[in-house]
C-alpha positions as semicolon CSV with decimal commas, in nm:
position;residue;x (nm);y (nm);z (nm)
1;T;3,194;-1,700;-5,490
2;G;3,272;-2,010;-5,257
3;S;3,045;-2,238;-5,414
4;T;3,063;-2,510;-5,663
5;V;2,883;-2,520;-6,015
6;R;2,647;-2,791;-5,898
7;E;2,537;-2,557;-5,607
8;E;2,507;-2,270;-5,837
9;L;2,303;-2,438;-6,067
10;S;2,080;-2,606;-5,768
11;D;2,043;-2,225;-5,658
12;L;1,923;-2,093;-6,008
13;R;1,694;-2,407;-6,067
14;L;1,531;-2,343;-5,677
15;A;1,493;-1,976;-5,762
16;E;1,277;-2,067;-6,079
17;A;1,081;-2,314;-5,887
18;R;0,987;-2,055;-5,637
19;R;0,909;-1,809;-5,906
20;L;0,675;-2,050;-6,082
21;L;0,512;-2,141;-5,776
22;K;0,431;-1,814;-5,646
23;N;0,311;-1,692;-5,987
24;T;0,149;-1,987;-6,177
25;K;-0,041;-2,299;-6,142
26;L;0,151;-2,539;-6,318
27;P;0,118;-2,887;-6,211
28;L;0,384;-2,967;-5,963
29;R;0,550;-3,262;-6,199
30;D;0,566;-2,988;-6,499
31;L;0,698;-2,703;-6,278
32;A;0,964;-2,974;-6,164
33;A;1,055;-3,055;-6,517
34;K;1,075;-2,699;-6,648
35;C;1,307;-2,650;-6,373
36;G;1,566;-2,887;-6,473
37;F;1,452;-3,162;-6,194
38;R;1,407;-3,519;-6,322
39;T;1,155;-3,564;-6,072
40;F;0,879;-3,370;-5,882
41;S;1,011;-3,582;-5,542
42;A;1,392;-3,466;-5,678
43;L;1,278;-3,110;-5,649
44;K;1,042;-3,169;-5,326
45;S;1,368;-3,333;-5,146
46;I;1,589;-3,072;-5,233
47;F;1,352;-2,765;-5,169
48;L;1,260;-2,912;-4,789
49;R;1,633;-2,936;-4,715
50;R;1,702;-2,581;-4,799
51;Y;1,377;-2,423;-4,700
52;G;1,236;-2,652;-4,461
53;I;0,868;-2,652;-4,645
54;S;0,728;-2,868;-4,934
55;P;0,688;-2,707;-5,268
56;R;0,310;-2,741;-5,203
57;T;0,310;-2,566;-4,888
58;Y;0,511;-2,291;-5,028
59;R;0,268;-2,227;-5,304
60;N;0,000;-2,236;-5,075
61;S;0,131;-1,987;-4,858
62;A;0,329;-1,740;-5,116
63;V;0,200;-1,414;-5,247
64;P;0,232;-1,386;-5,601
65;D;0,463;-1,123;-5,744
66;I;0,302;-0,838;-5,891
67;S;0,428;-0,672;-6,232
């Protein structure tokens, strides 16, 4: 795939964080832990680098999935 195991794991964690941000009201610290990040600030830093917005901003602007 051209990416490292660490990058793939990070992608999976970020995808789960995005899903939870869109579809739950979990506190951000709990959400970060549930996705495998040591702290919320670790999630926030990676999320900002990848998507250019904070997890809180993403949550506030995301439309929940309807399934």
